[in-house]
C-alpha positions, 0 to 999 in steps of 0.5 A, a space after each residue: 718657638 714659631 708664632 703659628 697664629 701668624 701663619 696662613 691657614 693653608 700652610 697650617 693645614 699642610 703642616 697638619 697633614 705632614 705631621 699626621 703623615 709622619 705620625 702614621 709612618 714612623 716606627 718610634 713611639 716618641 716620634 709618633 707621639 710628638 707628631 700626634 701632639 703637634 698635629 693636634 696643636 695645628 688642628 686646634 688653631 685651625 678649628 679656632 679659625 673655623 676651618 674643618 680638619 679633614 678625616 685623612 691626611 692623604 697628601 701629607 709628606 713624611 718628615 715634611 715642613 711642620 712635622 717633628 
């Protein structure tokens, strides 16, 4: 497993956006749940760093890096 705590915040934020875009765009419940859980994980790390999570992930990429 990747040590996400060593990644810079900009990259983690992009991972969050990509996992949220995949969560909203996929059809399967399993994939949706996995990406929602992953985005929550990224949000937790970013929040610990004092970074505000946007309300929307408008520029995320479906199945982009960081998505499941």
